[in-house]
Structure formats: structure tokens, C-alpha cells
N, C-alpha and C positions, 0 to 999 in steps of 0.2 A: 713099935720102931726097933730096927735092930740096931745092935751095941755100935755098929760103925756108921750108922744114921745120927744115933744120939750125940756121939762124939763129933760128926760132922757140924751139926745145928751149933756145939757148943763154940767149936773153932770158927764157925762163921759169925755166932754174937759178937765172939774175942778181935774180930777181925784179922784171924791168924792164918786164914788160908791163902791169901795173896792172889784170891779171885779163881785157883783154882778148883777143880772138883774132885770128889771122891772117884777112885775106879772103879766103884760099883753104881756112878751115876753121871749121866750126861741129859739133865731132866728139861733143857729150855736152849733157845739159840745161843751158840758161842760158849755153852756151857754154864753159865751161873750169870748173876744179874748185871756183873760189872764187863761182859762179853766180851773176857779176855781170848776165848779160845785155846786153852789152856788146859790139859788132861791129865790126872794125875796116875799115867800108866806108860810103859815103854810101847813105841811101834811095835808089830810083828815083825820079826827078823826076814820073811819073808810071806808074800800075799797069797796065805792060802783060802779058799773061798768054802768058807763055810755053809753057806746056803744061798740062794737068791728067791724073789719072790716077784712075780711078773704080774703088773696090773693091767699093763696095756694101754696106757695113758702115760705122758711124759711127767717124772717127777723131777721137779725143779727145786721144790723147797727141801730142807732137811729134815733128818729126823731127831726124835728125841728118845732117850733110854732111861727107863727108870723101872726099879722091881722087876728085873728081868724080863721086861717088856720095852718092844720098840714100836714105836706112833710117827705116823707120817702120813701125810696127804699127798694127793695126785690132780693132775689138770683136769680129771673128771669131776673133782671136787669129793672126793671121798677120802674120810680120814681111818685110817686103819691101824690096829693094835697087835702084834705079832709076838710071839713066845720066841724071846732072844737066843733060846736053845739049837731051836730047830727050823725058825722061819714060819711058824704053823699061824693061821689068822687064827684069833681069839674072837675080835669083833668088828663091824665095820659100821660107818656112818656117813651119810649121805648128805652134802650141802648143795645148794643150788648154784655154786659157782667153783673155779678153779681154787685150789688150796697150794698158794706158793710159800706160805709163814711155816715155821717149825713151831711144832707143837709145844705148849709148857704145860709140863706136869709139876702139880704143885699140891700137896697135903689129900690126895685121894682124888683130885679131878685133873683133867685135860682140856686146856683153853687155847683155842686157834679160830683165826680169822679166814674170812672167805672173799673170795672178788665178788658174792651174792652180797656185800655189805654189811655181812652180820659176824660178831665175835660170838661163839661159843662157847659154852661149858658143859663139859660131859663127865660124866664117873668114869672114871680110870677104870676100874674093872668091870665094866659092863656096857661101856659106850652109850648108856641112857642119857637123855639129854637133861640137864640141871636147869638151865636157863640159855637164851640168846640176846644180845645187846645188838639195836640197830644201829648203823652210821648212816651218813650220807654220802658214802663213796665205798669203792671197794678197800677190802682190807688184805695187801701182800705182803707188810712187814709183821714180824714176830711180837709175842705180847711179853711184856718182863712184869715182875711183881714186887712188891716193896708190903711192909709192915705199916698199918695205918700208926702215924706219927703221935695220933691224939688219944687212941683207944684201943682196945685188943681188936684183931680182924687183919685181913690182907686185902689190898687193893691191886688190880689188875690193868696194866698200863698199856695202850696200844695205839699209834698212828694209823690213820685213813686217806684214802683220796679224799675225802670231804675237807682237805686243808686242816686238820684238827687232829691234837691228841688227846685222848679219852682216859679219865682213870673211872673206874668201875668197880664195885665192892664186888669182893669174891665169892661173897657168901650169898646175895640177891641179885645181882646183875644189874643194880641199878647205878646210875651216873653218880659220881661222886663230882667229879668237875670236869670242864670241857675247855681245853684252850686253842683257839684259832689261830693258825699262820695264815701265808700268803700262797702255799702250793701244797702239792701232796707232798705225803709223808710216806717215805717206802722204806725206812730202815726200823731198827727196834731202838726205843728208848733204853740209855745205861744209866744203872742208878749210882747219882754222885754223893759219895757219903754215907750219911741216915736224913737227909733231908734236900734233896734235890735230884734233878733228873736232868740228862743231856743228851740232845740229838738233832741230827741236821735235817734237812728237807730240799724238794725240788726250787724254793724259791731262794735255795744258796745262804741260808741264814743256820747258823747253829745256834739252837737257844737251850738257856739253861731255866728251868723252872723247878718253883719252889713245891716241894712233895705235897705240903699241905695242903695248897688251894688251887696249885695252876699258875699263880702268879708269875711272870716273866721277871727276872733277876739280870741275866745278861743276853746279851745278843753278838755274835761275832759272825764277821763279813768272810764267809769260806772263799768268795771269788766263784763260784760256778757251783752248782746244783750237786747235792750231796744225794746218792742212792743208796747208800750201805749205811752200817750201823757204827755208831762211836765207840771203839773199845777203851776203857778206864783202867788205868791203874796210879793208884795214888793220887793224887791231884791235878793229874794230865789225862787228858784223851787224846785218841789217835785216828785218824780216818782219811780216807783217799775221797777225792772228788773229780767231778767231770771237767773240770780243769786241768787235768792232767797230773796233779800234786798229792802228796801227800802229805799231811799236816798233823804238828803236835801241837796242843792247845791248853791253856789254862783255863778251864771253864769258869771258876769263880774271877777271876780277874779280867775275863775278858778278852784276853790276848791270844796271837798265834806264838808259839817259841820258836820254829822251825817249821820250814817248806822244804819238801823235795821233789825234784821236778829231773824228769829224765827225759824219756821221747814223747811225742806228741799222741798220748794214747790215755783215755781215762781209766779210772779205776772204780770197780764195781764190786770189787771183793772188800769184805770187812778184815781189818788185821788183826790178827794174833798178837799178842804182847807178853812179853816175858819181863824180866829184871832188865835184862840187857838187849833184847833186841825188838823191834817191831818187822813184822812179816806178812807180807801183803802182795796179793796178785793183780795182774794190771791186763789191760785188754792188749798191750804190747805184746802178748805170748808169754810172759816170764813172771816168776817170783822173786820179790825183791824181800831181802834183808838188810834192815837199816839199824844203826845204832841208835838206842831208844834215848840217850841222852843228846846226841848233836845231828840226827838225820844222815848221818856219813853211811854211805853203801859198806856195808860189810863183803856181801855177795850177790849175785843175781844169778837165777836159775831158768835156763831157755827150755819153753817146751814148743809144740809146734802151730798151737792154735792160742787164742785166747784167754785169760785164768780169770774167770768170774768166780769160780769157788772160792771160799775162804778158807784159808789154812788153819789146820789144827796142830797145835804141839805136844808131841806125845813123847816125853823123856828128852832126849839129845836127837830129835828129830820132826821133821815135819812133814805131815799129811797132807797132800792138796789135790782138787781135780783139775782136767784142764778139758777144753773144747776139741782138743785132738781125741779124745775118747779113753783118755788112761788116768789112773789114779796113782800120782807118784809119792815116793818116800826119799826125803831129800835130809842129808845132814844138818841139824840145825848150826852147826859151827863152822863149817864149811861150803856149805851149799852143793856138794857132790851127792849125784844120783846113788842112794841104793839099792833100790828096786822100782819097777814100775809095773802096772796090771793093765792090760789092752782091753778094755771092757768092749770097745768098739762102739760106742756111742756116748756122743758130748754129755761132760760131766759137769755141770754149772751148779749145782747143790754142793752142800760143804759136807764134809765126814763127822759122823758124830762117833764119840770114843769111849767105851766103858767095858768093863769086865775082861780087858783083854782083847774086845773085839774092836773091828773099824766096819762103821754103817754106812753106806753112801747109797744115793738114787743116781739114775742118770735117765738121759731123755729117751730111750730106748723103753720106758715103761717097768723098769726091773729095778728092784733094790738091792742091792748086793752085802752081803757080809761077810767080811774076813777076818782071821783069828783063831786063835785056840778052840777047841772044845771045853764047854763048860760042865763042869764036873755034875754027875746025875741028869746032864740032859741027853737025848738021843744025838 
């Protein structure tokens, strides 16, 4: 383990990272277990394309970055590991269904769900299969992880279209517990403190489960189905729904703190949350920035097509894709465009940010890497 990784582990254990991740890592969906979408690196001053990798199939899921490698899946069901420095393929693994989930890289393993109804655990170094876990429905959402609250070890948490949340032992691939809901689960569960998880579903219910055994602690009626993931900061959660609303939640009290509604368009994007702001894309073709405390509008940024991509905060800027085929960089404090890169194909996946680089996939089947060169790499 590197010195930076050791310090990050210490800071996480002490709760001092605020949900942001090291500039050297973006190992999972939205960057960390609270799904905040905040990176500890500034945005590039201009969108320099470092490399691109063509798969031939649309890339709807986001990438993970860990150990100078990029991990991502595509609509052909192939999970790949690339060298972050030059985009060279290191290994690939074929599943039997499309992969829309962001891989989770944790302790030498890569965990990813597939539409073939399996959660896979692979060796991060080689792509060799450790185990696969069968659900009764496709897995489109990404996995999260948590420490076993009662003993050493790690648990993997993932929702499925079998309308259940699954908790799986990371070492063995065996089920720890399963909690049924009333409809599909499309998003990633967020870790709430050290003892609970929170997630929404297509049954329009936001659920808080006890981590130890999956017991349901709270339900919150979101009034419309939730296809995205809930971002947690402190003791609050933030999420958009298909009822054209953005909600601020108190998961432990089971209450809604505020609601934001503008136009009659739903939210599929997951929010990025800072100390001050909640930033989320909408199918109204706009990126919305709200005051975290009140839900009041700070600014709105207009694109030309729906924004299903989930924004990522990089320093004082926000990076997000749009179905208009562009990757945008917008000022966090003023909502003004700093630059836009015309990929030319819809971008519904979300950026990954690490090592001074931005990595994002597009519907044209290409993974794009922007940013500075990495020392010692071609």
C-alpha cells in the first residue's frame, strides 16, 4: 500500500475526508461509499485528449480508476482494464449481458454487475474470476462496499431487477442477507454512517436498511420512482426522481427536508454534493445547482439535449456530459461554461476523475481520457 493510500485509509476511518476521494483514486460509482461525486483534483484548464479506446459497442456505464488503471464495461458485456497512462488494454472479461454498472475496485478485486443477472468478482491484476453471485434479475446499478460490522471482512451491496437488495461476502461470494422491495432497484446503495444503507427504487420508496442484517429501519415516500443513486453528506441524502423533483432527505428521521421542482422533466442523473451545493442533471437539458441547506436555485446551465450524466465536482468546476454529444466544464460558483468538448455522440455515462485526468464513455463505443500526461508513461 502506498503512503497516500495509507493516509487515505486513516482519514476515512476518522471520517475526515468529507466523502471526497484521493486525487489518485476514483475506485467506484460516484467516487466513494457516500456517492458524493466529488474529486480531489482540479478540472483541466482545457480539454486535451490524452487517448481514446474504441470498443465498438455503446458505453453507458461509468469507469473506475485505481492503481493507474481504468476499469469499465460496455453494451457487449465486456469488462476491460486499461492502462491509465496510454489506454492500452491489459485484460478483458466477457459476461453474458450488457454492463451498465460502474465497476467497484476494492482490495485487489473488481466487482461488477451484469444484465445476465450475476455479480462478478475478478482479480484486479489479471481479470481472473474469483466468484460470481446469481440474482433473479439483471443488475444495472453499481455495487458499494462496507465493513462487516460484527467481524473482520468486507461486504458487497448491490441492487437487482429482482426487486431485492443483496449483501454478499466479498471473500466468498456467498449471500449475507437479502431484502425484498416492491420493484426494480436501479441505483447504488449509499453508506449511511457505519450502520445503515439508503437507496431508492422503482416502487417510489426510499428505504433505510440496517447494515448488520438488512432489517428495514425507515421508509420515505418519494412520490415517484427513483432510478438514480442517493448522495449522502453528513446525515442528509439528496436524489432526483421521475416526478420532476429533487429531494433532500433526513434518512434516519424518515422525512423530506425540502423539494425542488422546476420544469416537468424527470431526473435520472445522480447528484454531486459539496458542503454548499447540490448539482444534478435533468432531462430538461439543463444542469441545476441548488443550495444544499434550502434547495434554492444557485444557477442553471443549459445544454442542447437531456443530461442523464451524473456531474462530478473537480475543485471549483463541475464536469458533466450531455446527450448533445458534449462534455462540459462549468464553474461551480457561477454556472458559466469554461469549456466544452464535442465528442459527437451522446454522453450518458458519468466522468471519472483521478490523477489529473477525466475518463468518460460515449454511445459511439469509445472511452475518452482527457488531461495531463502521467510522469513515466507514454
